[in-house]
Backbone as ProteinMPNN parsed JSONL, in Angstrom:
{"seq_chain_A": "MGLQSEVLCRLAARGSLFRVLFLSMIVMGLLIGAVFPFFVVALGLPSEMVFRPSFFGACILAGLLVGEINFLVARMVLAIPLKTLAGMARRVANGDLKDEGSLFCSQES", "coords_chain_A": {"N_chain_A": [[-22.976, -12.241, 7.045], [-26.164, -13.062, 6.414], [-28.049, -16.111, 5.796], [-30.222, -15.615, 4.168], [-29.572, -13.101, 2.874], [-27.546, -13.775, 1.448], [-28.459, -15.664, -0.349], [-30.25, -13.871, -1.966], [-28.211, -12.055, -2.846], [-26.903, -13.934, -4.614], [-29.027, -14.481, -6.423], [-29.654, -12.213, -7.499], [-26.977, -11.681, -8.665], [-27.116, -13.231, -10.721], [-29.218, -12.346, -12.238], [-31.516, -13.213, -11.815], [-33.401, -12.285, -9.963], [-35.834, -10.926, -10.285], [-37.203, -12.839, -11.672], [-37.577, -14.734, -9.634], [-39.254, -13.336, -7.7], [-41.426, -12.896, -9.378], [-42.187, -15.557, -9.666], [-42.784, -16.145, -6.896], [-44.771, -14.467, -6.231], [-46.797, -15.291, -7.959], [-47.37, -17.791, -7.041], [-48.072, -17.362, -4.523], [-50.489, -15.955, -5.105], [-51.944, -18.08, -6.373], [-52.17, -19.817, -4.037], [-53.824, -18.236, -2.587], [-55.99, -18.036, -3.974], [-56.867, -20.712, -4.057], [-57.436, -20.95, -1.401], [-59.422, -19.263, -0.625], [-62.218, -20.078, -1.334], [-62.871, -21.762, 0.838], [-62.908, -20.159, 2.93], [-64.955, -18.62, 2.329], [-67.125, -20.503, 2.45], [-67.021, -20.837, 5.212], [-67.826, -18.455, 5.963], [-70.672, -18.688, 5.524], [-72.057, -19.224, 2.993], [-73.39, -21.435, 0.8], [-72.044, -24.598, 0.364], [-72.427, -26.15, -1.991], [-72.646, -24.215, -3.889], [-70.232, -22.756, -3.719], [-68.089, -24.644, -4.293], [-68.286, -25.371, -6.876], [-66.864, -26.096, -10.037], [-66.549, -23.718, -11.606], [-66.735, -21.478, -9.967], [-64.647, -22.126, -8.135], [-62.431, -22.162, -10.093], [-62.656, -19.247, -10.757], [-61.71, -18.19, -8.524], [-59.224, -19.105, -8.293], [-58.041, -17.958, -10.906], [-58.414, -15.292, -10.14], [-56.905, -15.048, -8.012], [-54.299, -15.637, -9.563], [-54.264, -13.282, -11.184], [-54.02, -11.208, -9.333], [-51.271, -11.737, -8.369], [-49.966, -11.501, -10.66], [-50.44, -8.722, -11.18], [-49.414, -7.555, -8.636], [-46.674, -8.216, -9.128], [-46.04, -6.607, -11.461], [-46.439, -4.211, -10.406], [-44.492, -3.941, -8.305], [-42.268, -4.263, -9.94], [-42.398, -1.929, -11.407], [-41.876, -0.297, -9.381], [-39.335, -0.845, -8.375], [-37.678, -1.487, -10.616], [-36.821, 0.686, -12.016], [-35.517, 2.537, -10.285], [-33.493, 0.727, -9.64], [-32.141, 0.203, -11.994], [-31.145, 2.898, -12.456], [-29.355, 3.162, -10.317], [-27.699, 1.044, -10.981], [-26.326, 1.865, -13.407], [-25.156, 4.162, -12.366], [-23.352, 2.882, -10.628], [-21.676, 1.513, -12.624], [-20.507, 3.839, -13.834], [-18.94, 4.863, -11.767], [-17.271, 2.836, -11.323], [-15.886, 2.889, -13.684], [-14.479, 5.158, -13.082], [-15.458, 7.612, -13.529], [-16.365, 10.125, -11.541], [-18.185, 12.278, -11.373], [-20.806, 14.475, -10.205], [-24.072, 14.161, -11.036], [-26.379, 15.452, -9.999], [-29.595, 14.74, -8.381], [-30.417, 11.699, -7.411], [-33.048, 10.14, -7.91], [-35.233, 11.964, -8.404], [-36.074, 15.457, -9.099], [-34.898, 17.984, -6.935], [-35.943, 20.227, -6.723], [-38.376, 22.696, -5.401]], "CA_chain_A": [[-23.824, -12.125, 6.191], [-27.088, -14.087, 6.738], [-28.308, -17.034, 4.553], [-31.167, -14.951, 3.175], [-29.054, -12.143, 2.025], [-26.488, -14.552, 0.541], [-29.228, -16.166, -1.291], [-30.53, -12.868, -2.558], [-27.272, -11.616, -3.706], [-26.529, -14.734, -5.644], [-29.713, -14.44, -7.381], [-29.283, -10.9, -8.134], [-25.797, -11.601, -9.521], [-27.352, -14.05, -11.857], [-30.151, -11.631, -12.858], [-33.053, -13.922, -11.82], [-34.143, -11.933, -8.729], [-37.174, -10.561, -10.737], [-37.978, -13.994, -11.925], [-38.039, -15.39, -8.23], [-40.17, -12.318, -7.214], [-42.645, -13.182, -10.157], [-42.899, -16.734, -9.258], [-43.307, -16.113, -5.547], [-46.019, -13.828, -6.382], [-47.761, -16.075, -8.74], [-47.586, -19.031, -6.079], [-48.904, -16.655, -3.439], [-51.826, -15.599, -5.725], [-52.633, -19.285, -6.421], [-52.65, -20.204, -2.819], [-54.914, -17.328, -1.952], [-57.215, -18.074, -4.867], [-57.262, -22.041, -3.555], [-58.028, -21.142, 0.05], [-60.523, -18.256, -0.614], [-63.573, -20.543, -1.302], [-63.136, -22.473, 2.055], [-63.211, -18.939, 3.641], [-66.297, -18.145, 1.828], [-67.914, -21.307, 3.017], [-66.852, -20.601, 6.55], [-68.738, -17.077, 6.247], [-71.968, -19.024, 5.43], [-72.336, -19.451, 1.673], [-73.593, -22.843, 0.772], [-70.937, -25.209, -0.245], [-72.743, -26.56, -3.189], [-72.382, -23.116, -4.68], [-68.884, -22.449, -3.65], [-67.31, -25.662, -4.671], [-68.525, -25.617, -8.322], [-65.703, -25.7, -10.823], [-66.723, -22.368, -12.372], [-66.476, -20.442, -8.725], [-63.346, -22.501, -7.663], [-61.682, -21.547, -11.102], [-62.665, -17.98, -10.738], [-61.039, -17.715, -7.452], [-57.715, -19.382, -8.737], [-57.912, -17.062, -11.746], [-58.42, -13.912, -9.504], [-55.44, -14.889, -7.469], [-53.142, -15.451, -10.606], [-54.313, -11.972, -11.769], [-53.557, -10.408, -8.369], [-50.068, -12.094, -8.201], [-49.493, -10.638, -11.885], [-50.563, -7.079, -10.967], [-48.517, -7.117, -7.665], [-45.234, -8.404, -9.69], [-45.88, -5.408, -12.331], [-46.439, -2.855, -9.545], [-43.211, -4.119, -7.763], [-41.113, -4.099, -11.038], [-42.315, -0.473, -11.836], [-41.4, 0.615, -8.288], [-38.034, -1.179, -8.112], [-36.741, -1.585, -11.683], [-36.268, 1.99, -12.528], [-34.221, 2.87, -9.426], [-32.159, -0.204, -9.704], [-31.309, 0.511, -13.312], [-30.314, 4.174, -12.369], [-28.23, 2.828, -9.454], [-26.707, 0.031, -11.789], [-25.83, 2.779, -14.209], [-24.217, 4.85, -11.491], [-22.101, 2.063, -10.362], [-20.891, 1.262, -13.84], [-19.666, 5.034, -13.993], [-18.031, 4.978, -10.751], [-16.432, 1.649, -11.554], [-15.115, 3.22, -14.874], [-13.537, 6.316, -12.737], [-16.38, 8.781, -13.609], [-16.958, 10.521, -10.272], [-18.989, 13.562, -11.628], [-22.053, 14.399, -9.689], [-25.035, 14.622, -11.896], [-27.542, 15.865, -9.371], [-30.353, 13.995, -7.61], [-30.641, 10.263, -7.691], [-34.222, 10.045, -8.717], [-36.062, 13.087, -8.352], [-35.536, 16.773, -8.892], [-34.871, 18.496, -5.554], [-36.428, 21.674, -6.794], [-39.578, 22.71, -5.104]], "C_chain_A": [[-24.83, -13.244, 6.253], [-27.395, -14.883, 5.541], [-29.354, -16.338, 3.652], [-30.579, -13.939, 2.288], [-28.017, -12.595, 1.185], [-27.235, -14.895, -0.638], [-29.728, -14.999, -2.27], [-29.49, -12.307, -3.49], [-26.89, -12.677, -4.538], [-27.658, -14.651, -6.786], [-29.854, -13.012, -8.191], [-28.112, -10.764, -9.156], [-26.071, -12.387, -10.773], [-28.527, -13.487, -12.709], [-31.451, -12.068, -12.898], [-33.786, -13.535, -10.589], [-35.649, -11.586, -9.087], [-37.845, -11.778, -11.103], [-38.448, -14.777, -10.689], [-39.159, -14.535, -7.744], [-41.518, -12.695, -8.105], [-43.256, -14.516, -9.732], [-43.51, -16.75, -7.931], [-44.613, -15.396, -5.638], [-47.129, -14.433, -6.888], [-48.324, -17.319, -7.663], [-48.493, -18.513, -5.081], [-50.284, -16.388, -3.98], [-52.575, -17.028, -5.822], [-52.959, -19.944, -5.129], [-53.695, -19.483, -2.209], [-56.197, -17.729, -2.768], [-57.651, -19.67, -4.247], [-57.838, -22.014, -2.25], [-59.171, -20.142, 0.117], [-61.878, -19.157, -0.537], [-63.877, -21.356, 0.037], [-63.492, -21.226, 3.063], [-64.607, -18.553, 3.385], [-67.501, -19.165, 2.422], [-68.137, -21.024, 4.516], [-67.754, -19.389, 6.935], [-70.311, -17.436, 5.978], [-72.515, -19.2, 4.031], [-72.427, -20.911, 1.451], [-72.395, -23.524, -0.157], [-71.093, -25.776, -1.702], [-72.486, -25.325, -4.166], [-70.855, -22.667, -4.804], [-68.03, -23.332, -4.276], [-67.606, -26.008, -6.119], [-67.228, -25.236, -8.908], [-65.603, -24.309, -11.342], [-66.4, -21.498, -11.036], [-64.999, -20.818, -8.48], [-62.188, -21.848, -8.649], [-61.583, -20.122, -11.073], [-61.7, -17.576, -9.86], [-59.421, -17.934, -7.833], [-57.322, -18.217, -9.917], [-57.612, -15.673, -11.321], [-57.118, -13.842, -8.871], [-54.261, -15.016, -8.454], [-53.176, -13.983, -11.023], [-53.7, -10.875, -10.597], [-51.885, -10.546, -8.184], [-49.407, -11.522, -9.339], [-49.297, -9.234, -11.59], [-49.602, -6.72, -9.794], [-47.104, -7.301, -8.295], [-45.262, -6.991, -10.507], [-45.693, -4.118, -11.305], [-44.976, -2.934, -8.84], [-42.194, -3.679, -8.787], [-41.214, -2.622, -11.514], [-41.772, 0.207, -10.599], [-39.896, 0.218, -8.113], [-37.028, -1.131, -9.499], [-36.053, -0.323, -12.021], [-35.256, 2.389, -11.709], [-33.077, 2.024, -9.344], [-31.294, -0.036, -11.04], [-30.58, 1.691, -13.121], [-29.155, 3.772, -11.515], [-27.151, 1.941, -10.089], [-25.673, 0.97, -12.663], [-24.786, 3.804, -13.427], [-22.974, 4.136, -11.245], [-21.29, 1.818, -11.404], [-20.124, 2.62, -13.9], [-18.64, 5.27, -12.982], [-17.012, 3.932, -10.941], [-15.271, 2.069, -12.864], [-14.331, 4.641, -14.536], [-14.685, 7.651, -12.915], [-17.213, 9.224, -12.334], [-17.762, 12.034, -10.287], [-20.249, 13.228, -10.909], [-22.998, 15.021, -10.724], [-26.438, 14.967, -11.248], [-28.372, 14.645, -8.604], [-30.476, 12.627, -8.082], [-31.704, 10.11, -8.439], [-35.192, 10.861, -8.889], [-35.489, 14.473, -8.471], [-35.678, 17.16, -7.504], [-35.646, 19.838, -5.498], [-37.855, 21.738, -6.1], [-40.579, 23.482, -5.859]], "O_chain_A": [[-24.387, -14.387, 6.15], [-27.095, -14.489, 4.414], [-29.306, -16.516, 2.435], [-30.945, -13.835, 1.117], [-27.601, -11.893, 0.263], [-26.868, -14.568, -1.767], [-29.579, -15.246, -3.466], [-29.725, -12.09, -4.679], [-26.362, -12.179, -5.532], [-27.316, -14.737, -7.966], [-30.139, -12.904, -9.384], [-28.118, -10.05, -10.159], [-25.366, -12.248, -11.773], [-28.829, -14.04, -13.766], [-32.35, -11.645, -13.625], [-34.675, -14.258, -10.139], [-36.572, -11.894, -8.333], [-39.055, -11.841, -10.883], [-39.519, -15.384, -10.674], [-40.122, -15.179, -7.329], [-42.601, -12.779, -7.526], [-44.451, -14.683, -9.486], [-44.61, -17.275, -7.757], [-45.555, -15.881, -5.011], [-48.264, -14.24, -6.452], [-49.502, -17.659, -7.555], [-49.543, -19.085, -4.788], [-51.234, -16.626, -3.234], [-53.721, -17.128, -5.385], [-53.985, -20.622, -5.077], [-54.428, -20.015, -1.375], [-57.312, -17.735, -2.246], [-58.842, -19.799, -3.966], [-58.641, -22.881, -1.902], [-59.917, -20.292, 1.084], [-62.631, -18.895, 0.401], [-65.05, -21.602, 0.319], [-64.344, -21.389, 3.936], [-65.332, -18.179, 4.306], [-68.597, -18.742, 2.789], [-69.266, -20.981, 5.004], [-68.331, -19.314, 8.02], [-71.158, -16.567, 6.188], [-73.737, -19.35, 4.052], [-71.536, -21.619, 1.92], [-71.946, -23.028, -1.19], [-70.147, -25.875, -2.484], [-72.087, -25.604, -5.296], [-70.364, -22.277, -5.864], [-67.106, -22.798, -4.889], [-67.088, -27.046, -6.532], [-66.55, -24.301, -8.483], [-64.485, -23.812, -11.479], [-65.559, -20.638, -11.297], [-64.144, -19.941, -8.596], [-61.244, -21.184, -8.22], [-60.481, -19.645, -11.345], [-60.868, -16.732, -10.197], [-58.561, -17.067, -7.68], [-56.263, -17.608, -9.763], [-56.796, -14.951, -11.893], [-56.322, -12.917, -9.033], [-53.213, -14.464, -8.118], [-52.085, -13.446, -11.214], [-53.035, -9.888, -10.909], [-51.242, -9.541, -7.88], [-48.296, -11.028, -9.144], [-48.226, -8.638, -11.711], [-48.981, -5.661, -9.887], [-46.29, -6.449, -7.94], [-44.403, -6.19, -10.138], [-44.883, -3.208, -11.484], [-44.316, -1.896, -8.852], [-41.357, -2.817, -8.518], [-40.21, -2.09, -11.988], [-41.207, 1.288, -10.762], [-39.197, 1.116, -7.645], [-35.843, -0.803, -9.449], [-34.85, -0.28, -12.279], [-34.145, 2.615, -12.19], [-31.938, 2.395, -9.061], [-30.069, -0.12, -11.122], [-29.42, 1.706, -13.531], [-28.018, 4.006, -11.924], [-25.954, 2.038, -9.819], [-24.449, 0.842, -12.618], [-23.718, 4.148, -13.934], [-21.842, 4.537, -11.516], [-20.084, 1.891, -11.17], [-18.911, 2.458, -14.039], [-17.575, 5.815, -13.271], [-15.846, 4.231, -10.684], [-14.116, 1.651, -12.954], [-13.679, 5.228, -15.4], [-14.489, 8.658, -12.235], [-18.362, 8.866, -12.077], [-17.873, 12.755, -9.296], [-20.754, 12.105, -10.896], [-22.82, 16.137, -11.21], [-27.489, 14.795, -11.865], [-27.746, 13.643, -8.26], [-30.655, 12.481, -9.291], [-31.523, 9.935, -9.644], [-36.124, 10.474, -9.594], [-34.398, 14.666, -7.935], [-36.604, 16.653, -6.87], [-35.929, 20.431, -4.457], [-38.538, 20.728, -6.263], [-41.762, 23.459, -5.517]]}, "name": "protein", "num_of_chains": 1, "seq": "MGLQSEVLCRLAARGSLFRVLFLSMIVMGLLIGAVFPFFVVALGLPSEMVFRPSFFGACILAGLLVGEINFLVARMVLAIPLKTLAGMARRVANGDLKDEGSLFCSQES"}
């Protein structure tokens, strides 16, 4: 098992995997928000306008919002299937081997 897999397994076992995901996405959003004004200047906007505290702050806020929204989307996509799998694992660990049908969706067309 690689170092990355081992770290992820330890985080998941402690229940902090989503916390790390949240912090990672917020930090990424902050970095993008902080770097964006420099790209805007490189595209030709006057630096006097771009480096005003209001514009710079708006970029940081936008980065935070994007990080938060990304986390919420990832949580919606991952949390429900993970809870379902955890419930199934608990049932199997307790000796319940009944097949309850499809894992996440109905297979009927």
